[in-house]
C-alpha positions as CSV (number, residue, x, y, z in Angstrom):
1,M,15.0,22.0,-6.1
2,I,12.0,20.7,-4.1
3,Q,10.4,23.5,-2.1
4,T,7.1,22.1,-0.8
5,L,6.9,18.9,1.3
6,A,3.9,17.1,2.8
7,V,4.4,15.0,5.9
8,K,2.2,12.2,7.3
9,Y,3.1,10.6,10.6
10,R,1.6,8.2,13.1
11,T,-0.1,10.6,15.5
12,D,0.0,8.0,18.4
13,D,3.8,7.7,18.1
14,K,5.8,10.2,20.1
15,G,8.9,9.2,18.1
16,A,7.1,10.0,14.8
17,L,6.0,13.3,16.3
18,A,9.6,14.1,17.1
19,V,10.6,13.5,13.5
20,A,7.8,15.7,12.3
21,K,9.1,18.5,14.5
22,E,12.7,17.9,13.3
23,L,11.4,18.3,9.7
24,S,9.6,21.5,10.7
25,A,12.7,23.0,12.2
26,F,14.8,21.9,9.1
27,S,12.2,23.4,6.8
28,K,12.3,26.8,8.6
29,T,16.1,26.9,8.5
30,N,16.2,26.1,4.8
31,G,13.3,28.2,3.6
32,L,11.1,25.2,2.6
33,R,7.3,25.0,2.8
34,L,6.1,22.1,5.0
35,L,2.5,20.9,5.0
36,F,0.6,18.8,7.5
37,S,-3.0,17.4,7.1
38,E,-5.8,18.3,9.4
39,D,-5.5,15.2,11.5
40,V,-2.6,16.7,13.5
41,K,-4.6,19.6,14.9
42,G,-3.7,20.2,18.5
43,E,0.1,19.4,18.2
44,A,2.0,22.4,19.5
45,G,4.4,23.9,17.0
46,L,2.6,22.4,13.9
47,E,-0.7,24.4,13.9
48,N,0.4,27.0,11.4
49,L,1.6,24.3,9.0
50,I,-1.8,22.6,8.7
51,V,-3.7,22.9,5.4
52,D,-7.0,21.5,4.1
53,A,-7.2,18.2,2.3
54,D,-7.2,19.7,-1.2
55,A,-4.0,21.7,-0.6
56,F,-2.3,18.9,1.1
57,T,-2.9,16.6,-1.9
58,A,-2.3,19.1,-4.7
59,E,0.6,21.3,-3.6
60,P,3.6,19.2,-2.4
61,E,6.4,18.0,-4.7
62,L,7.6,15.4,-2.2
63,A,5.7,13.4,0.4
64,I,7.3,12.0,3.6
65,A,5.7,9.2,5.5
66,V,6.9,8.7,9.1
67,G,5.9,5.4,10.7
68,G,5.6,1.8,9.5
69,D,4.5,0.4,6.2
70,G,0.9,1.1,7.2
71,T,1.6,4.8,7.5
72,F,3.4,4.7,4.2
73,L,0.5,3.0,2.5
74,H,-1.9,5.6,3.9
75,T,0.3,8.3,2.5
76,A,0.7,6.6,-0.9
77,R,-3.0,6.2,-1.3
78,I,-3.4,9.9,-0.9
79,F,-0.9,10.8,-3.5
80,A,-1.4,7.9,-6.0
81,K,-3.3,10.1,-8.4
82,R,-0.2,12.4,-8.7
83,S,2.6,9.9,-8.5
84,I,4.9,12.3,-6.6
85,P,8.0,10.7,-4.9
86,I,7.4,9.4,-1.4
87,M,10.1,9.1,1.2
88,G,9.5,6.6,4.0
89,I,11.1,7.1,7.4
90,N,10.8,3.9,9.4
91,R,9.2,3.9,12.9
92,G,7.7,0.5,12.5
93,R,9.0,-3.1,12.4
94,L,9.7,-4.6,9.0
95,G,9.9,-1.4,7.0
96,F,9.8,-2.8,3.4
97,L,8.3,0.5,2.2
98,T,9.9,2.9,4.7
99,G,13.5,2.5,3.7
100,F,15.2,5.3,5.8
101,S,15.8,5.0,9.5
102,H,15.2,7.8,12.0
103,D,18.9,7.9,12.7
104,E,20.0,8.5,9.1
105,Y,17.3,10.2,7.1
106,M,18.7,13.7,7.6
107,K,21.9,12.6,6.0
108,Y,20.1,12.0,2.7
109,L,17.3,14.6,2.8
110,P,19.4,17.5,1.4
111,D,20.4,15.6,-1.7
112,I,16.8,14.3,-2.2
113,L,15.5,17.9,-2.1
114,K,18.0,18.8,-4.8
115,G,16.6,16.0,-7.0
116,N,19.6,13.7,-6.5
117,F,17.7,10.5,-5.9
118,L,16.3,7.4,-7.7
119,S,12.7,6.5,-7.4
120,S,11.2,3.0,-7.7
121,P,7.8,3.1,-9.6
122,R,5.2,0.7,-8.3
123,A,2.0,-0.6,-9.8
124,V,-1.4,0.3,-8.3
125,L,-4.2,-2.2,-9.0
126,S,-7.9,-1.7,-9.1
127,A,-10.9,-3.5,-7.7
128,T,-14.2,-2.8,-9.3
129,I,-17.4,-4.0,-7.6
130,L,-20.3,-4.8,-9.9
131,R,-23.5,-4.4,-8.0
132,N,-27.1,-4.0,-9.4
133,G,-25.8,-2.9,-12.8
134,K,-23.5,-0.2,-11.3
135,E,-19.7,-0.1,-10.9
136,E,-17.7,1.2,-8.1
137,K,-13.9,1.3,-8.4
138,F,-11.3,1.2,-5.7
139,Y,-7.5,1.2,-5.8
140,F,-4.8,-0.7,-3.8
141,I,-1.0,-0.6,-3.6
142,N,-0.3,-3.7,-1.4
143,D,-3.3,-6.0,-1.6
144,A,-7.0,-6.5,-1.7
145,V,-8.5,-9.3,0.6
146,L,-11.9,-10.9,0.2
147,Y,-13.0,-12.8,3.3
148,R,-15.8,-13.6,5.7
149,A,-15.8,-11.0,8.5
150,S,-17.5,-13.0,11.2
151,F,-17.3,-16.6,12.4
152,V,-14.7,-19.1,11.4
153,R,-16.4,-20.5,8.3
154,T,-15.3,-21.2,4.8
155,V,-16.6,-19.5,1.7
156,S,-16.8,-20.8,-1.9
157,F,-15.2,-18.6,-4.6
158,I,-15.7,-18.9,-8.4
159,L,-12.9,-17.3,-10.3
160,E,-12.8,-16.3,-14.0
161,L,-9.8,-15.0,-15.9
162,D,-10.5,-12.9,-19.0
163,G,-14.0,-14.3,-19.2
164,E,-13.1,-18.0,-18.8
165,L,-13.5,-20.2,-15.7
166,L,-10.2,-20.3,-13.8
167,S,-11.2,-22.2,-10.7
168,K,-13.7,-22.9,-8.0
169,Y,-12.4,-23.4,-4.5
170,V,-13.5,-23.4,-0.9
171,G,-11.4,-21.7,1.7
172,D,-11.1,-18.8,4.2
173,G,-10.4,-16.0,1.7
174,L,-8.7,-14.6,-1.3
175,I,-5.7,-12.2,-1.6
176,V,-5.0,-10.2,-4.7
177,S,-1.7,-8.4,-4.4
178,T,0.8,-6.3,-6.3
179,A,4.4,-7.3,-6.5
180,T,5.0,-4.7,-3.8
181,G,2.4,-6.5,-1.6
182,S,3.9,-9.9,-2.1
183,T,5.9,-9.5,1.2
184,A,2.7,-8.7,3.2
185,Y,-0.3,-10.9,3.9
186,S,0.2,-13.0,0.7
187,L,3.6,-14.1,2.0
188,S,2.0,-15.2,5.3
189,A,-0.5,-17.2,3.3
190,G,2.2,-19.1,1.4
191,G,2.5,-16.8,-1.6
192,P,5.9,-16.2,-3.4
193,I,8.0,-13.1,-3.1
194,L,8.1,-11.0,-6.2
195,A,10.6,-8.3,-7.0
196,P,8.5,-5.1,-6.1
197,Q,9.6,-3.3,-9.3
198,L,7.5,-5.7,-11.4
199,Q,4.6,-3.7,-12.8
200,D,3.3,-6.2,-15.4
201,V,2.1,-8.9,-13.0
202,F,-0.1,-9.4,-10.0
203,L,-0.5,-12.3,-7.5
204,L,-3.5,-14.4,-6.6
205,T,-3.1,-16.2,-3.3
206,P,-5.9,-18.4,-1.7
207,V,-6.2,-18.3,2.1
208,C,-6.3,-21.8,3.6
209,P,-7.9,-23.5,0.6
210,H,-9.6,-26.8,1.2
211,S,-7.6,-28.4,-1.5
212,L,-3.8,-28.8,-1.8
213,K,-4.2,-28.4,-5.5
214,M,-5.1,-24.8,-5.3
215,R,-1.9,-22.8,-5.4
216,P,-0.9,-19.2,-5.7
217,L,-0.8,-17.8,-9.2
218,V,1.2,-15.0,-10.8
219,L,-1.0,-13.4,-13.5
220,P,-0.4,-10.7,-16.1
221,V,-1.6,-7.2,-15.1
222,S,-3.3,-6.9,-18.4
223,A,-5.7,-9.8,-17.4
224,V,-9.0,-9.3,-15.7
225,L,-9.7,-11.5,-12.7
226,K,-13.4,-11.9,-11.7
227,A,-14.3,-13.2,-8.3
228,R,-17.8,-14.2,-7.2
229,V,-18.8,-15.7,-3.9
230,E,-21.1,-18.7,-4.1
231,G,-23.4,-19.6,-1.2
232,G,-22.7,-18.7,2.4
233,D,-24.5,-16.5,4.9
234,G,-23.2,-13.1,4.1
235,N,-20.8,-11.1,6.4
236,L,-18.3,-10.7,3.6
237,L,-15.7,-7.8,3.3
238,L,-13.3,-6.6,0.7
239,T,-10.4,-4.7,2.3
240,M,-7.9,-2.6,0.4
241,D,-4.4,-2.2,1.9
242,G,-5.8,-2.8,5.3
243,Q,-7.1,0.8,5.2
244,Q,-10.5,0.6,3.6
245,A,-13.3,-2.0,4.0
246,I,-16.3,-2.6,1.8
247,K,-19.2,-4.9,2.6
248,I,-19.8,-7.4,-0.2
249,D,-23.2,-8.8,-1.0
250,E,-23.3,-12.4,-2.4
251,A,-24.7,-11.2,-5.7
252,D,-21.7,-8.9,-6.2
253,E,-18.9,-9.6,-8.6
254,I,-15.4,-8.1,-8.1
255,L,-13.0,-7.4,-11.0
256,F,-9.3,-7.1,-10.3
257,N,-6.9,-5.6,-12.9
258,G,-4.3,-3.0,-13.5
259,S,-4.8,0.7,-13.4
260,E,-3.3,3.9,-14.8
261,R,-2.1,5.0,-11.3
262,K,1.5,4.5,-10.0
263,I,3.4,5.4,-6.9
264,N,7.0,6.4,-6.8
265,I,9.1,5.4,-3.7
266,V,12.3,7.3,-3.0
267,S,15.0,4.6,-3.1
268,H,17.6,4.3,-0.3
269,P,20.9,4.9,-2.1
270,E,22.7,2.1,-0.1
271,K,19.9,-0.4,0.7
272,K,18.5,-2.6,-2.0
273,F,15.4,-4.7,-1.8
274,Y,17.3,-8.0,-1.5
275,N,19.5,-6.5,1.3
276,I,16.3,-5.8,3.1
277,L,15.0,-9.3,2.6
278,R,18.2,-10.7,3.9
279,E,18.1,-8.4,7.0
280,K,14.4,-8.9,7.8
281,F,14.3,-12.6,7.3
282,S,17.8,-13.4,8.5
283,W,18.7,-15.2,5.3
284,G,22.1,-16.8,5.5
285,G,22.3,-16.0,9.2
């Protein structure tokens, strides 16, 4: 029986706040411990449930994300080290990651707390920046994007795979995504949809390449992809999951590959990934 829950919600969404308060009332009635992070200070009725960052990360057995896929990604990044199950309650638009609607989540929550649920493990990739002989590693669940942050100008990328030259191309940017992230920015840039349960591959998608020959690639997660920017006038950024941005110098090299981390998404018992695709994209409609 799950006894301790952590909740993250969009603090600028009154509907998400209403769900948070529903969860608070449910927890009191059922003798559960509910935890909120310090960013919800000032919300009436939740103050006594706020804990510091260490306790919020270390103590819960289940995390609940209330919002859109961005809120879910923010929550998942917090708990990626522990791989605890994460339940997503959708308050956004597409909701590929937040599988439960506001109207139905309470129907399933009691069984989930009893452990009667399936979880979908997802890969977490790493991006390692090599700079002046030092390494700095970051992690992403959806995608990492390398692009020019100012002016509409192209940039030249040199790509190596496992130490061998893969390609050199000129374009607007580069997307490296997990299978989970294949329905996000990569899809908009012309990349394929991958079944999100695939943990042994990742996706390389060029953004507006200046050659029709440069196409998206599906690569094994065991491979190491190295990206280097050639030429240009700076103003380069590497963003992870749209949540974190790192300034990239032109002498930097970025290595993309798999990691030991995983996230576990609580699966909706009645909605499968392909049902969601059909619904969101109106396939067959």
